[in-house]
C-alpha positions as CSV (number, residue, x, y, z in Angstrom):
1,M,-38.6,-136.3,-77.7
2,P,-37.2,-138.4,-80.5
3,T,-34.2,-140.6,-80.4
4,R,-30.8,-139.0,-81.1
5,F,-28.2,-141.3,-82.7
6,L,-24.6,-140.1,-82.4
7,A,-22.5,-141.4,-85.3
8,H,-18.8,-141.2,-84.4
9,R,-16.5,-140.2,-87.2
10,E,-13.5,-141.9,-85.5
11,P,-14.9,-144.4,-83.1
12,E,-11.5,-146.0,-82.3
13,I,-10.4,-142.7,-80.6
14,L,-13.2,-142.9,-78.0
15,P,-13.0,-146.2,-76.2
16,F,-16.3,-145.3,-74.4
17,R,-18.9,-143.5,-76.4
18,L,-22.6,-142.6,-76.5
19,Y,-24.7,-144.5,-79.1
20,T,-28.3,-143.4,-78.6
21,T,-30.3,-141.2,-76.3
22,G,-34.0,-140.3,-76.1
23,Y,-37.4,-140.4,-74.5
24,Q,-40.4,-142.4,-75.5
25,E,-43.5,-144.2,-74.5
26,Q,-42.1,-147.7,-74.4
27,S,-44.0,-150.5,-76.2
28,H,-43.4,-154.2,-76.3
29,L,-39.9,-155.2,-77.3
30,M,-38.1,-158.5,-77.5
31,R,-34.5,-158.9,-78.5
32,H,-33.4,-162.5,-78.9
33,E,-29.8,-161.6,-79.4
34,G,-29.7,-158.5,-77.2
35,F,-28.9,-155.0,-78.2
36,S,-25.6,-153.9,-79.8
37,A,-25.0,-151.4,-77.0
38,S,-25.5,-151.4,-73.2
39,Q,-28.5,-149.5,-72.0
40,V,-29.7,-147.4,-69.1
41,L,-33.4,-146.8,-69.0
42,L,-35.0,-144.5,-66.4
43,T,-38.8,-144.8,-65.8
44,R,-40.5,-141.5,-65.5
45,A,-44.1,-142.7,-65.3
46,G,-46.1,-145.8,-65.7
47,R,-45.0,-149.3,-65.1
48,G,-43.4,-152.1,-67.2
49,V,-42.0,-155.6,-66.8
50,V,-38.6,-156.9,-67.9
51,R,-36.9,-160.2,-68.1
52,Q,-33.7,-161.7,-69.3
53,L,-34.9,-164.4,-71.8
54,G,-35.3,-167.7,-69.9
55,D,-36.0,-165.9,-66.6
56,A,-39.1,-164.6,-64.8
57,F,-40.4,-161.1,-65.5
58,R,-39.7,-158.4,-62.9
59,P,-41.6,-155.2,-62.5
60,V,-40.1,-151.8,-63.4
61,D,-41.8,-148.9,-61.5
62,A,-41.5,-145.2,-61.8
63,G,-38.3,-143.9,-60.3
64,Q,-36.4,-147.1,-61.1
65,V,-33.4,-147.5,-63.4
66,L,-33.0,-150.5,-65.6
67,F,-29.6,-151.5,-66.9
68,I,-29.2,-154.1,-69.7
69,R,-25.7,-155.0,-70.9
70,S,-25.1,-155.3,-74.6
71,G,-25.7,-158.7,-76.1
72,V,-28.0,-159.9,-73.3
73,P,-31.3,-161.4,-74.7
74,H,-34.2,-159.6,-73.1
75,E,-37.9,-158.6,-73.3
76,Y,-39.9,-155.8,-71.8
77,Y,-43.3,-154.3,-72.2
78,P,-45.8,-151.9,-70.4
79,V,-48.3,-153.2,-67.9
80,S,-49.9,-150.0,-66.6
81,E,-53.0,-148.2,-67.9
82,E,-51.0,-145.0,-68.3
83,P,-48.1,-145.0,-70.8
84,W,-44.8,-146.4,-69.7
85,E,-42.6,-143.3,-70.2
86,V,-38.9,-144.2,-70.4
87,R,-35.8,-142.1,-70.9
88,F,-32.8,-144.0,-72.2
89,V,-29.1,-143.8,-73.0
90,S,-27.1,-146.5,-74.7
91,F,-23.4,-146.7,-75.1
92,A,-20.6,-148.8,-76.5
93,G,-16.9,-148.8,-77.2
94,T,-13.8,-151.0,-76.9
95,M,-13.5,-150.2,-73.1
96,A,-17.2,-150.3,-72.3
97,D,-17.3,-153.9,-71.1
98,Q,-14.2,-153.5,-69.0
99,L,-15.7,-150.5,-67.3
100,L,-18.9,-152.4,-66.6
101,D,-17.0,-155.3,-65.2
102,V,-15.4,-152.9,-62.7
103,I,-18.7,-151.2,-61.8
104,G,-20.4,-154.6,-61.3
105,F,-23.9,-154.1,-62.6
106,G,-23.9,-157.6,-64.1
107,E,-25.9,-158.5,-67.2
108,M,-29.1,-156.9,-66.0
109,A,-29.9,-154.8,-63.0
110,L,-32.9,-152.9,-61.5
111,M,-32.1,-150.0,-59.2
112,R,-34.0,-147.6,-57.2
113,A,-32.4,-144.2,-57.6
114,E,-32.6,-140.4,-57.1
115,T,-34.0,-139.4,-60.5
116,G,-33.2,-135.7,-60.3
117,P,-29.4,-136.0,-60.7
118,L,-29.8,-138.7,-63.3
119,W,-32.3,-136.6,-65.3
120,A,-30.0,-133.6,-65.3
121,I,-27.1,-135.7,-66.6
122,M,-29.4,-137.1,-69.3
123,D,-30.3,-133.6,-70.3
124,C,-26.5,-132.9,-70.8
125,I,-26.2,-136.1,-72.9
126,W,-29.2,-135.1,-75.0
127,D,-27.8,-131.6,-75.7
128,A,-24.3,-133.0,-76.5
129,A,-25.8,-135.5,-79.0
130,G,-27.8,-132.7,-80.6
131,N,-24.7,-130.6,-81.0
132,K,-22.8,-133.7,-82.4
133,D,-20.2,-133.2,-79.6
134,E,-18.8,-136.7,-79.3
135,W,-16.5,-135.8,-76.4
136,A,-19.1,-134.1,-74.3
137,A,-21.6,-136.9,-74.9
138,S,-19.1,-139.6,-73.9
139,R,-18.0,-137.6,-70.8
140,A,-21.6,-137.1,-69.7
141,T,-22.5,-140.8,-70.3
142,Y,-19.5,-141.8,-68.1
143,E,-20.8,-139.3,-65.5
144,L,-24.2,-141.0,-65.6
145,L,-22.6,-144.4,-64.8
146,L,-20.6,-142.8,-61.9
147,E,-23.8,-141.3,-60.5
148,L,-25.6,-144.6,-60.7
149,L,-22.6,-146.3,-58.9
150,R,-22.6,-143.6,-56.2
151,Q,-26.3,-144.0,-55.6
152,T,-26.4,-147.8,-55.5
153,S,-23.0,-148.6,-53.9
154,H,-24.3,-148.5,-50.4
155,D,-27.2,-150.9,-51.1
156,R,-24.9,-153.3,-52.9
157,A,-22.3,-153.1,-50.1
158,E,-25.1,-154.1,-47.6
159,S,-26.0,-157.1,-49.8
160,E,-22.4,-158.2,-50.0
161,Q,-21.9,-157.7,-46.2
162,A,-25.0,-159.8,-45.4
163,C,-23.5,-162.9,-47.1
164,G,-19.8,-162.0,-46.9
165,P,-17.1,-164.1,-45.3
166,K,-17.0,-164.2,-41.5
167,Q,-13.4,-163.1,-41.5
168,A,-14.3,-159.8,-43.2
169,Q,-17.1,-159.1,-40.8
170,D,-14.9,-159.9,-37.8
171,A,-12.3,-157.5,-39.2
172,V,-14.9,-154.7,-39.3
173,V,-15.9,-155.4,-35.7
174,D,-12.2,-155.3,-34.7
175,L,-11.8,-152.0,-36.5
176,S,-14.8,-150.5,-34.7
177,V,-13.5,-151.7,-31.3
178,A,-10.1,-150.2,-32.0
179,F,-11.7,-146.9,-33.1
180,L,-13.9,-146.7,-29.9
181,N,-10.9,-147.5,-27.6
182,E,-8.8,-144.8,-29.2
183,H,-11.4,-142.1,-29.6
184,Y,-13.8,-142.5,-26.6
185,P,-12.6,-139.1,-25.1
186,E,-14.0,-137.4,-28.2
187,P,-17.6,-136.8,-29.3
188,I,-18.5,-139.9,-31.4
189,L,-21.3,-140.3,-33.8
190,L,-21.8,-144.1,-34.2
191,S,-23.6,-143.6,-37.5
192,Q,-20.6,-141.8,-38.9
193,M,-18.3,-144.5,-37.6
194,A,-20.4,-147.2,-39.3
195,Q,-20.5,-145.2,-42.5
196,S,-16.7,-144.8,-42.6
197,L,-16.5,-148.6,-42.3
198,G,-18.9,-149.1,-45.2
199,Y,-21.8,-150.3,-43.1
200,S,-25.1,-149.0,-42.0
201,Q,-25.4,-148.5,-38.2
202,Q,-28.1,-151.2,-38.0
203,H,-25.9,-153.8,-39.8
204,L,-22.8,-153.0,-37.7
205,N,-25.0,-153.3,-34.5
206,R,-25.9,-156.8,-35.6
207,L,-22.3,-157.8,-36.2
208,F,-21.1,-156.3,-33.0
209,R,-23.9,-157.9,-30.9
210,S,-23.2,-161.3,-32.4
211,R,-19.5,-160.9,-31.3
212,Y,-19.8,-159.2,-27.9
213,G,-23.5,-159.6,-27.0
214,I,-23.9,-155.8,-26.8
215,T,-24.2,-152.9,-29.3
216,P,-21.4,-150.5,-30.0
217,Q,-23.3,-147.8,-28.1
218,R,-23.4,-150.0,-25.0
219,Y,-19.7,-150.9,-25.5
220,L,-18.8,-147.2,-25.7
221,R,-20.8,-146.4,-22.6
222,Q,-19.1,-149.1,-20.6
223,L,-15.7,-148.1,-21.8
224,R,-16.3,-144.5,-20.8
225,M,-17.6,-145.4,-17.4
226,Q,-14.7,-147.8,-16.6
227,R,-12.3,-145.1,-17.5
228,A,-14.2,-142.6,-15.3
229,V,-14.0,-145.0,-12.3
230,F,-10.2,-145.2,-12.8
231,L,-9.9,-141.4,-13.0
232,L,-12.1,-140.9,-9.9
233,G,-9.8,-143.2,-7.9
234,K,-6.5,-142.2,-9.4
235,H,-7.0,-138.4,-9.2
236,P,-9.1,-137.5,-6.1
237,G,-8.6,-133.8,-6.8
238,M,-10.0,-133.9,-10.3
239,T,-13.5,-132.3,-10.6
240,I,-16.5,-134.3,-11.9
241,K,-16.6,-131.9,-14.8
242,E,-13.0,-132.6,-15.7
243,V,-13.6,-136.4,-15.5
244,A,-16.6,-136.0,-17.7
245,R,-14.6,-134.1,-20.3
246,L,-11.8,-136.7,-20.3
247,V,-14.3,-139.4,-21.2
248,G,-16.0,-137.4,-23.9
249,L,-19.2,-136.3,-22.1
250,D,-20.6,-133.1,-20.7
251,A,-21.1,-133.1,-16.9
252,G,-24.8,-133.5,-16.9
253,H,-24.8,-136.4,-19.4
254,F,-21.9,-138.0,-17.5
255,I,-23.7,-138.0,-14.1
256,R,-26.8,-139.5,-15.6
257,T,-24.9,-142.2,-17.5
258,F,-22.8,-143.0,-14.4
259,R,-25.9,-143.3,-12.2
260,M,-27.5,-145.5,-14.8
261,E,-24.4,-147.8,-15.0
262,F,-23.5,-148.0,-11.3
263,G,-26.7,-147.0,-9.4
264,S,-25.2,-144.0,-7.7
265,P,-23.6,-140.7,-8.8
266,P,-19.9,-140.3,-9.3
267,G,-19.4,-138.2,-6.2
268,K,-20.8,-140.9,-4.0
269,L,-18.6,-143.6,-5.5
270,R,-15.5,-141.4,-5.1
271,A,-16.4,-140.9,-1.4
272,E,-16.8,-144.7,-0.9
273,M,-13.4,-145.3,-2.6
274,K,-11.7,-143.0,0.0
275,V,-13.1,-145.0,2.9
């Protein structure tokens, strides 16, 4: 697959536009002044190394995406016995830098990504460039960046959370506590709660434990059991099944959890409360 270069007849109309796209066996390349356009390179096979001039080399493996911003001095070359096969897209435009500032890839980034969706979008870019369709090429290139952002936003959020300000982390724990106190009567998937807060369940567990000494799962269990004890004492005519439903559990799960928490089944505790 050769390189396709899309010469725009009226570049000022498109503030974000495709410059080149193609597929090649990558050889050694050093650009002391960087490239005139920002680049996205997807490694299909083989292995290479890359560096921003003045920094150490970093490996680029199959399935990884390399982003290099325009004007950034860099060097890369293959290091594997098999050819380093790379598919690339480059883009420019008066709004390109502002868009990249918002996306936050920096001057150079290496990303592990799902290659299937990216490859499909690159096919669209290739076809649009072949048809000299400037608008479709620009639209597809923007879609490529959005897909990269979608795939990498979780990992970058994890990195930011790990070193983020304590106030922000405390706020997330406060939100999770408020959510559990409000929704404990409902079926709760803690993984979904963490995801809605922008965290992985493991990371939220660490934050929660550092604040309360227990995990969100343990907190939810204690909350439900405390509420169950209140209902058992306040409403002696309420069945165990009804109590279980009001704290978000089926009867069997409720009885097992209650016994685990208090050492006896709910019926026995209710009888003792009547004495």
